[in-house]
C-alpha positions in Angstrom: 28.9 -25.0 84.9 27.1 -23.8 81.8 30.0 -21.5 81.0 32.4 -24.4 81.2 30.2 -26.4 78.9 30.1 -23.6 76.3 33.9 -23.3 76.5 34.2 -27.1 76.0 32.0 -26.9 72.9 34.1 -24.1 71.4 37.2 -26.1 72.0 35.7 -29.1 70.2 34.4 -27.0 67.4 37.7 -25.3 66.7 39.7 -28.5 67.0 37.9 -29.9 63.9 39.3 -27.7 61.1 37.6 -29.8 58.4 34.2 -28.9 59.7 35.0 -25.2 59.9 36.3 -25.4 56.4 32.9 -26.8 55.3 31.1 -24.0 57.1 33.2 -21.1 55.8 35.2 -22.0 52.7 32.5 -24.1 50.9 29.8 -21.5 50.9 32.3 -18.7 49.9 33.4 -20.9 47.0 29.8 -21.6 45.9 29.1 -17.9 46.1 32.0 -17.0 43.8 31.4 -19.8 41.3 27.6 -19.3 41.0 27.9 -15.5 40.9 30.5 -15.6 38.2 28.4 -18.2 36.3 25.3 -16.0 36.4 27.0 -12.6 35.9 27.0 -12.7 32.0 24.8 -10.2 30.3 22.5 -11.3 27.5 24.8 -9.6 24.9 27.8 -11.6 26.3 25.8 -14.8 25.8 24.8 -14.0 22.2 28.4 -13.3 21.3 29.3 -16.9 22.1 26.6 -18.4 19.8 27.4 -19.1 16.1 24.7 -19.1 13.5 24.9 -20.2 9.9 22.3 -18.8 7.4 21.9 -20.6 4.1 19.6 -19.9 1.2 19.1 -21.0 -2.4 18.7 -17.4 -3.5 19.9 -14.0 -2.4 17.4 -11.2 -1.7 17.0 -8.1 0.4 15.2 -9.9 3.2 18.0 -12.4 3.7 20.6 -9.6 3.7 18.7 -7.7 6.3 18.2 -10.8 8.5 22.0 -11.2 8.5 22.5 -7.6 9.6 19.9 -7.7 12.4 21.2 -10.9 13.8 24.7 -9.6 13.6 23.7 -6.5 15.5 22.2 -8.7 18.2 25.7 -10.0 18.7 25.6 -13.5 17.1 28.6 -14.8 15.1 27.3 -15.4 11.6 28.7 -18.0 9.2 32.1 -18.3 11.0 32.0 -21.9 12.2 32.1 -25.2 10.3 29.8 -26.7 12.9 27.5 -23.8 14.0 25.4 -23.8 17.1 22.3 -22.9 15.1 21.6 -23.3 11.4 18.9 -21.4 9.5 17.9 -22.6 6.1 15.8 -20.0 4.2 13.4 -20.9 1.4 13.3 -19.2 -1.9 9.9 -17.8 -0.9 11.3 -16.3 2.3 10.8 -12.6 1.4 7.3 -13.1 0.0 6.2 -15.1 3.0 6.9 -12.2 5.3 3.8 -10.4 4.0 1.4 -13.3 3.5 -1.7 -13.5 5.6 -1.1 -17.2 6.2 2.7 -17.6 5.6 4.3 -20.9 5.0 7.2 -22.4 6.9 10.1 -20.7 5.1 12.8 -20.9 7.8 14.2 -24.3 8.9 15.7 -23.9 12.4 18.1 -26.6 13.6 20.6 -26.7 16.4 23.4 -28.8 17.9 22.2 -31.4 20.4 24.7 -30.0 22.9 23.1 -26.5 22.9 21.2 -25.9 26.1 17.4 -25.3 26.0 18.0 -21.8 27.6 20.4 -20.7 24.8 18.2 -22.2 22.1 15.2 -20.3 23.5 17.3 -17.1 23.6 18.2 -17.6 19.9 14.6 -18.2 19.0 13.6 -14.9 20.7 16.2 -12.9 18.9 15.3 -14.6 15.6 11.6 -13.6 16.1 12.7 -10.0 16.8 15.0 -9.9 13.8 12.3 -11.3 11.5 9.9 -8.6 12.7 12.5 -5.9 12.1 13.1 -7.2 8.6 9.4 -7.1 7.8 9.2 -3.5 9.2 12.3 -2.5 7.3 10.9 -3.7 3.9 7.5 -2.1 4.7 9.1 1.3 5.5 11.1 1.1 2.3 7.9 0.4 0.2 6.0 3.2 1.8 8.9 5.7 1.3 9.5 6.3 5.0 13.1 5.3 4.6 15.0 5.7 1.4 17.1 3.0 -0.3 19.6 5.8 -1.1 20.3 6.2 2.6 23.3 4.3 4.0 22.2 0.9 5.4 23.4 1.9 8.8 21.0 4.9 8.9 18.2 2.6 7.7 19.0 0.1 10.5 19.1 2.9 13.1 15.7 4.2 11.9 14.1 0.8 12.2 15.7 0.1 15.5 14.5 3.4 16.9 10.9 2.7 15.8 11.0 -0.8 17.4 12.4 0.4 20.7 9.2 0.6 22.7 10.9 0.7 26.1 11.2 4.4 25.6 7.5 4.4 26.4 8.1 2.8 29.8 9.1 4.6 32.9 10.6 2.2 35.5 9.8 2.8 39.1 13.5 2.4 40.1 16.8 2.0 38.3 18.0 -1.1 40.1 18.1 -3.8 37.4 18.2 -7.6 37.9 21.5 -8.5 39.4 22.5 -12.2 39.6 24.5 -11.4 42.7 21.4 -10.4 44.6 19.7 -13.7 43.8 22.5 -16.2 44.1 24.2 -14.9 47.2 21.2 -15.2 49.6 20.6 -18.7 48.3 24.2 -20.0 48.8 24.5 -18.1 52.1 21.5 -20.1 53.4 22.8 -23.3 51.9 26.1 -22.8 53.7 24.5 -21.9 57.1 22.4 -25.1 57.1 25.6 -27.2 56.8 26.1 -26.6 60.5 24.5 -30.1 60.7 27.9 -31.7 60.0 29.9 -30.3 62.9 27.0 -30.8 65.3 26.7 -34.4 64.2 30.5 -35.1 64.4 30.6 -33.6 67.9 27.8 -35.7 69.1 29.2 -38.9 67.5 32.6 -38.2 69.1 31.1 -37.6 72.6 29.1 -40.8 72.2 32.1 -42.9 71.2 34.5 -41.5 73.8 32.1 -41.7 76.7 31.6 -38.0 77.3 27.8 -38.2 77.2 27.9 -40.9 80.0 30.3 -38.9 82.1 28.2 -35.8 81.7 25.3 -37.5 83.6 27.5 -37.5 86.7 28.0 -33.7 86.5 25.8 -31.2 88.4 24.1 -30.2 85.2 20.9 -31.5 83.6 20.7 -32.9 80.1 18.6 -29.9 79.1 21.2 -27.4 80.3 24.1 -29.3 78.7 22.2 -29.6 75.4 21.2 -25.9 75.5 24.9 -25.0 76.1 25.9 -27.1 73.1 23.3 -25.5 70.9 24.3 -22.0 72.1 27.9 -22.6 71.2 27.0 -23.8 67.7 24.5 -21.0 67.3 27.3 -18.4 68.0 29.5 -20.2 65.4 26.6 -20.2 62.9 26.0 -16.6 63.5 29.6 -15.7 63.0 29.6 -17.8 59.8 26.5 -16.0 58.6 28.0 -12.6 59.2 31.2 -13.5 57.3 29.2 -14.8 54.4 26.9 -11.7 54.5 29.8 -9.2 54.3 31.8 -11.2 51.7 28.7 -11.9 49.6 27.2 -8.4 49.5 30.3 -6.2 49.9 33.2 -7.9 48.2 32.0 -10.3 45.6 29.9 -7.6 43.8 33.2 -5.7 43.2 34.6 -8.8 41.4 31.7 -8.9 38.9 31.4 -5.1 38.5 28.0 -4.6 40.1 27.1 -2.2 43.0 27.9 -3.6 46.4 25.6 -3.2 49.5 26.6 -0.8 52.2 27.6 -2.1 55.6 24.8 0.1 57.0 22.1 -1.7 54.9 23.5 -5.1 56.1 22.4 -4.2 59.7 18.8 -4.6 58.7 19.5 -8.2 57.7 20.9 -9.1 61.1 17.6 -10.0 62.8 16.5 -12.2 60.0 20.0 -13.8 59.9 19.7 -14.6 63.6 16.4 -16.4 63.0 17.9 -18.3 60.0 20.9 -19.4 62.1 18.5 -20.6 64.9 16.5 -22.7 62.4 19.7 -24.1 60.9 21.2 -25.1 64.3 18.0 -26.6 65.7 17.4 -28.5 62.5 21.0 -29.7 62.5 20.6 -30.8 66.1 17.5 -32.8 65.2 19.3 -34.7 62.5 22.5 -35.1 64.5 20.6 -36.6 67.5 19.8 -39.7 65.3 23.1 -40.1 63.5 25.3 -42.9 64.7 28.5 -42.7 62.5 30.6 -40.2 60.7 29.6 -41.8 57.4 25.9 -41.2 58.2 26.7 -37.6 59.1 28.2 -37.0 55.7 25.6 -38.9 53.7 22.4 -38.1 55.7 23.3 -34.6 56.9 24.8 -33.5 53.6 22.3 -35.3 51.5 19.3 -33.7 53.3 20.8 -30.3 52.9 21.3 -30.8 49.1 17.8 -32.1 48.7 16.3 -29.2 50.6 18.3 -26.8 48.5 17.1 -28.4 45.3 13.4 -28.2 46.2 13.7 -24.7 47.8 14.7 -22.8 44.7 18.3 -22.3 45.7 19.8 -24.2 42.8 17.0 -23.5 40.2 14.9 -20.3 40.5 11.6 -21.1 42.1 9.6 -19.1 39.6 10.6 -21.3 36.7 9.7 -24.6 38.5 6.4 -26.4 38.0 3.6 -25.4 40.3 3.8 -28.7 42.1 7.4 -28.1 43.1 6.7 -24.5 44.1 4.1 -25.9 46.5 6.6 -28.4 47.9 9.1 -25.6 48.4 6.7 -24.0 50.9 7.5 -26.8 53.3 11.3 -26.1 53.3 13.0 -23.8 55.9 15.6 -22.9 53.3 12.9 -21.5 51.0 11.7 -19.1 53.7 15.3 -18.2 54.7 16.4 -17.4 51.2 13.1 -15.6 50.4 13.5 -13.4 53.4 17.1 -12.3 52.5 16.1 -11.7 48.9 13.3 -9.5 50.1 15.7 -7.4 52.1 18.2 -6.9 49.3 16.2 -7.1 46.1 13.1 -5.3 47.2 15.2 -3.0 49.4 12.9 -3.6 52.3 14.2 -2.7 55.8 11.6 -4.7 57.7 11.2 -8.4 58.5 8.3 -9.9 56.6 5.8 -11.9 58.7 5.4 -14.5 55.9 9.0 -15.5 56.0 10.1 -14.9 59.6 7.2 -16.6 61.5 7.5 -20.0 59.8 11.2 -20.0 60.6 10.6 -19.2 64.2 8.0 -21.9 64.6 10.3 -24.4 62.7 13.1 -23.5 65.1 11.0 -24.1 68.2 9.6 -27.4 67.0 13.0 -28.7 65.9 14.6 -27.6 69.2 11.9 -29.4 71.3 12.2 -32.6 69.3 16.0 -32.5 69.2 16.1 -32.2 73.0 13.7 -35.1 73.4 15.7 -37.3 71.1 19.0 -36.2 72.8 17.7 -37.2 76.2 16.4 -40.5 74.7 19.9 -41.1 73.3 21.6 -40.5 76.7 19.1 -42.8 78.4 19.9 -45.6 75.9 23.6 -45.2 76.5 23.1 -45.6 80.3 21.5 -49.0 79.7 24.3 -50.3 77.5 
């Protein structure tokens, strides 16, 4: 009887192509969009920013500032309405060497320029000003000659300011947006299993299936367990598809190293735990939803809110401390953190801090979901 129940659930699931599209196509689309959106290098970003530098006088310091900002990749004095405008005082060069310098650079930007890009420009401006000051100092001390070509002078200053040559990195794997965004959107997609679970329960309530099931030689617990098992297998299949596409194929599109199939095997135990937490959480919500409209608004809304507070949409480490503390209550936070640990830290072991909360969460949600399901069936009997 349990086998027949699981077969029935699979038929119901695969008869609703819209729900399957939400489970598979939506997360893949999010992965592609967000990975492409975050795949730009810093140099690519600076090349899209226009800067206009104006001054009432011409001096060496101003000319050098133009050169160093140009070398950083910014487009200088090419737009009628630049993203950033720098207005230099006539005392600009003298202020570079004063003990208590005056404000000699007026920085203004377009209102539409994002705070992140504005902050990037400020950092590059600070670096450029430091290089200009060093350049002029090296000229005065005779360490570089004015007779040298300007390109050689620039190269000498750049070499002396490149302090990363003093640093030995423990590994060569650099920050990759794909390794951060894909685990987040994979978890986000897996938790959308709440929609097909809700729609199935609503349909069974409306067509009288739940009432007829009470006449079958199977308990509510077994029927509910068979239902969750069927959705768990679908969720696991969804997670595997997203895992392979996200870490093997999408990296090729953004020209970053992909993850080997062999390394993905180490993620399977944690993926299984994540799918269990998603299915039981979805069942808990679905057991209280009465209409298809509620399924979309409540189920989808809760998922989006959890993603927002869990660091899936905005990196957790740039959130305020209060929000970082709230994120500790979200299952999505532990699920995405566990996957990031596997692929960013190149760990091959499940971490206790991320897997245990998900296991406890799954058990608690499963127990409450079963209790609410039995309560729902009992109410239907009395109608």
